[in-house]
C-alpha positions in Angstrom: 146.6 156.2 39.5 144.1 157.3 36.8 140.4 157.8 37.2 138.7 156.7 33.9 135.3 158.4 33.5 132.4 157.0 31.5 131.8 158.2 28.0 128.6 160.0 29.1 130.3 161.7 32.1 129.4 165.4 32.3 131.8 168.3 33.0 130.3 168.6 36.5 131.2 164.9 37.2 134.8 165.6 36.1 134.9 168.6 38.5 133.6 166.4 41.4 136.4 163.9 40.7 139.1 166.6 40.5 137.9 168.2 43.7 138.0 164.8 45.5 141.4 164.0 44.2 142.7 167.3 45.4 141.1 166.9 48.8 142.8 163.5 49.2 146.2 165.3 49.0 146.9 164.1 45.5 147.5 166.2 42.4 144.9 166.1 39.7 145.6 166.4 36.0 142.7 166.2 33.5 143.5 164.5 30.2 140.9 164.8 27.5 140.9 162.1 24.9 138.9 161.5 21.7 136.7 159.0 23.4 136.7 159.8 27.1 138.3 161.9 29.8 140.6 160.6 32.5 141.9 162.3 35.6 145.4 161.5 36.7 145.7 161.4 40.5 149.4 161.8 41.2 150.9 161.1 44.6 151.1 158.4 47.2 148.8 155.5 46.1 149.3 153.4 49.2 146.5 155.1 51.2 143.6 153.1 49.8 142.1 156.0 47.8 141.1 153.7 44.9 137.8 152.6 46.4 136.8 156.1 47.4 137.4 157.4 43.9 135.7 154.4 42.3 132.4 155.3 44.0 132.1 158.8 42.6 129.4 159.4 40.0 130.5 159.1 36.3 133.6 157.0 37.2 134.1 153.8 35.2 137.2 152.5 36.9 140.4 153.5 38.8 143.6 152.0 37.5 147.1 152.2 39.1 149.8 153.6 36.8 152.9 151.4 36.9 155.2 153.6 34.8 157.2 156.2 36.7 156.1 158.8 34.1 152.4 159.0 35.0 150.8 161.5 32.5 153.1 160.6 29.6 152.3 156.9 29.7 149.8 155.0 27.5 148.2 153.9 30.7 147.0 157.5 31.2 146.0 158.1 27.6 145.6 155.2 25.2 145.2 157.1 21.9 148.1 159.0 20.4 148.3 162.7 21.0 148.2 164.9 17.8 149.7 168.3 18.0 148.7 171.2 15.6 149.8 174.8 15.3 149.3 176.8 12.1 149.8 174.3 9.3 152.2 172.1 11.2 150.7 168.7 12.4 152.7 166.1 14.4 151.0 162.7 14.5 147.6 161.4 13.5 149.0 159.8 10.3 150.9 162.9 9.3 154.7 163.5 9.5 155.2 167.2 10.2 158.4 168.7 8.6 160.2 171.5 10.3 163.1 173.0 8.4 165.4 176.0 8.4 168.9 177.1 9.5 170.5 176.3 12.8 170.8 180.0 13.6 169.0 183.2 12.4 171.8 185.2 11.0 170.2 188.0 9.0 166.8 189.0 7.5 168.0 188.0 4.0 169.1 184.5 5.2 166.0 183.7 7.2 163.5 185.0 4.7 165.1 183.0 1.8 165.3 179.9 4.0 161.6 180.3 4.9 160.5 180.7 1.3 162.6 177.8 0.0 161.5 175.3 2.7 157.9 176.4 2.3 158.1 175.8 -1.4 159.5 172.3 -0.8 156.6 171.4 1.4 157.7 172.1 5.0 155.1 173.5 7.4 157.4 174.6 10.2 160.4 176.9 10.2 163.3 176.3 12.6 165.9 178.8 13.5 167.8 179.6 16.6 167.6 183.1 18.1 169.3 182.1 21.3 172.1 179.6 20.7 173.7 177.4 23.3 177.3 176.9 22.1 180.1 174.7 23.5 182.5 177.6 23.0 181.8 181.0 24.6 183.4 182.5 21.6 181.1 181.0 19.0 178.0 182.8 17.6 175.4 183.1 20.3 172.4 184.2 18.2 170.6 187.5 17.5 168.3 187.0 20.5 165.2 189.2 20.3 166.1 190.6 16.9 166.3 187.0 15.7 162.8 186.3 17.1 161.4 189.3 15.3 162.9 188.0 12.0 161.3 184.6 12.6 157.9 186.2 13.2 158.3 188.2 10.0 159.1 185.0 8.1 155.9 183.4 9.5 153.9 186.5 8.5 155.0 186.0 4.9 155.0 182.3 4.6 152.5 181.0 7.2 155.1 178.5 8.6 154.9 177.7 12.3 158.0 179.1 14.1 160.1 176.7 16.1 162.9 178.1 18.2 164.8 177.3 21.4 164.3 178.8 24.7 167.2 178.5 27.1 166.2 180.0 30.5 163.0 180.3 32.5 163.3 184.1 32.4 163.2 184.0 28.5 160.1 181.9 28.2 157.6 184.8 28.1 159.7 186.6 25.5 160.2 183.6 23.2 156.6 182.5 23.6 155.5 186.0 22.4 157.1 185.3 19.0 157.3 181.5 18.6 154.6 178.8 18.0 156.8 175.9 19.2 159.2 176.2 22.1 162.2 173.9 21.7 164.0 172.6 24.8 167.6 171.7 23.7 169.4 168.6 24.6 171.6 170.4 27.2 168.5 171.6 29.0 166.5 168.4 29.0 166.9 168.1 32.8 166.7 171.9 33.5 163.6 171.3 35.7 162.9 175.0 36.3 162.8 175.6 32.6 160.6 172.5 32.0 158.1 173.8 34.6 158.2 177.3 33.1 157.3 176.1 29.6 154.7 173.7 31.1 152.9 176.9 32.3 152.5 178.1 28.6 150.0 176.9 26.0 152.6 176.5 23.3 153.7 173.3 21.7 156.9 172.1 23.4 159.5 170.2 21.4 161.6 168.4 24.0 165.0 167.1 22.8 166.6 164.1 24.4 169.8 164.7 26.3 172.9 163.3 24.6 173.4 160.8 27.5 169.9 160.5 28.7 168.1 157.2 29.2 164.5 156.7 27.9 163.1 156.9 31.4 165.0 160.1 32.1 163.7 161.5 28.8 160.1 160.6 29.5 160.3 161.9 33.1 161.6 165.2 31.7 158.4 165.3 29.6 156.5 164.6 32.7 157.7 167.8 34.3 156.1 169.8 31.4 152.9 167.7 31.5 152.6 167.9 35.3 152.8 171.7 35.1 149.6 171.7 32.9 150.8 171.8 29.3 149.7 168.7 27.4 151.2 169.8 24.1 154.5 168.0 24.2 156.5 166.3 21.4 159.6 164.2 22.0 162.6 164.7 19.8 165.2 162.1 19.3 168.4 163.9 18.2 171.0 161.2 18.8 173.1 160.1 21.8 176.8 160.1 22.5 178.5 156.8 22.0 182.1 155.5 21.3 181.5 155.9 17.6 183.3 158.8 15.8 182.0 158.4 12.2 179.0 160.6 13.0 178.5 163.5 15.3 176.2 161.4 17.5 174.5 158.0 17.1 170.9 158.3 15.9 168.9 155.4 17.3 165.8 155.1 15.2 164.6 152.2 17.4 163.6 155.1 19.7 160.5 155.7 17.6 158.7 152.4 18.0 160.0 152.0 21.6 158.5 155.4 22.6 155.2 154.6 20.7 154.9 151.5 22.9 155.2 153.5 26.1 153.8 157.0 25.5 151.0 158.8 23.6 153.3 161.7 22.8 154.4 162.3 19.2 158.0 161.5 18.3 160.1 163.8 16.1 163.5 162.9 14.6 166.4 165.3 14.2 168.7 163.7 11.5 170.9 166.8 11.3 172.2 166.8 14.8 171.9 163.0 15.0 174.4 162.5 12.2 176.3 165.8 11.9 176.8 165.1 8.1 174.6 166.6 5.4 175.1 163.5 3.2 173.4 161.3 5.9 170.4 163.5 6.5 168.2 162.5 3.6 168.5 158.7 4.1 167.8 159.1 7.8 164.7 161.2 7.1 163.4 158.4 4.9 164.3 155.7 7.5 162.6 157.7 10.3 159.4 158.0 8.4 159.5 154.2 7.6 160.0 153.6 11.4 156.9 155.6 12.3 158.2 159.1 13.1 155.5 161.8 13.6 157.8 164.6 12.6 161.2 165.7 11.2 163.3 168.7 12.1 166.0 169.4 9.5 168.6 172.0 9.1 168.5 173.9 5.8 170.7 176.9 4.9 170.8 178.9 1.7 174.6 178.7 1.7 175.8 175.9 4.1 179.4 176.7 3.6 178.8 180.3 4.9 176.7 179.3 7.9 177.7 180.7 11.3 176.8 177.4 12.9 176.3 173.7 11.9 177.0 174.2 8.2 178.4 170.7 7.8 175.1 169.1 8.7 172.9 171.6 6.9 171.2 170.8 3.5 171.2 173.4 0.8 167.6 174.2 -0.5 167.9 172.1 -3.7 169.0 169.0 -1.7 166.1 169.6 0.7 163.7 169.5 -2.3 165.1 166.1 -3.2 164.8 165.0 0.4 161.2 166.0 0.6 160.5 164.1 -2.6 162.1 161.0 -1.2 160.1 161.4 2.1 156.9 161.7 0.2 157.5 158.5 -1.6 158.3 156.6 1.6 155.3 158.2 3.3 153.0 157.2 0.5 154.2 153.6 0.8 153.1 153.4 4.4 150.0 155.5 3.9 150.9 158.7 5.9 151.1 162.3 4.9 154.2 164.4 5.0 154.9 168.1 5.1 
């Protein structure tokens, strides 16, 4: 259930509610909105606690949460969450654009990528330092050296660094360099990892598993939120179907569907979602038209020479054209992009 406090409720009143929730054997989670604060009381709601909580000072009402994902639901927080780090903004009438190579390969490659995507209008730099690959013989990333190169690129360009963390033991290391911690599709249900990133203050970009249902996706986000980190964005990167004309099937209906059920911003990955560079630009435009809060796009200075995912990576000139198209679409629906 959620305890909705009155607009004039003081911080002391919030503390009283939190202490009471905890004393009842429930888990409290404070969610601060633009207009009011609510306290999510998570646990067994069959014990008649609603009346007890309703009588506390500063409480306006107590409402049961019907969705299985308690903190992520619109019932817990009615206004959309807006995430900001450096110049990257996801939500709030702005489509944040994260761009860069699949993998950090060298200083020359990542610095050129950062400069080119920055010039085109991106505000986030993606790049994998730790790479989960299907084959154990494929390039696995430069690891900490790659993180250092990403940090150097941020120092020069101001772009927010977005990179994947793969294990709980690596969270502190990656968080020391990155601004946004990405949870890859293969790790969407790695609950120890979700709880570990939930204990940080970084923005978390959670990618949907390639066979995950929407409830499973939102419950994965719930693990992060329940651990204390409210800075979570959901990333639709395509699902596995019987089709073979694209790498995955990119369901853009996920955007309005998720907006009907959660306050978390929704980011679209058209690079992994299609697997083909020629399809990335139209899917970026379509995602913005459908209401996406962000895009994450693979851009490489020389896609044909990329150590991973070259076939779905845009070259810098094509990325410039893509950004111009995105800005035209964004202008038509009165949102910002970049």
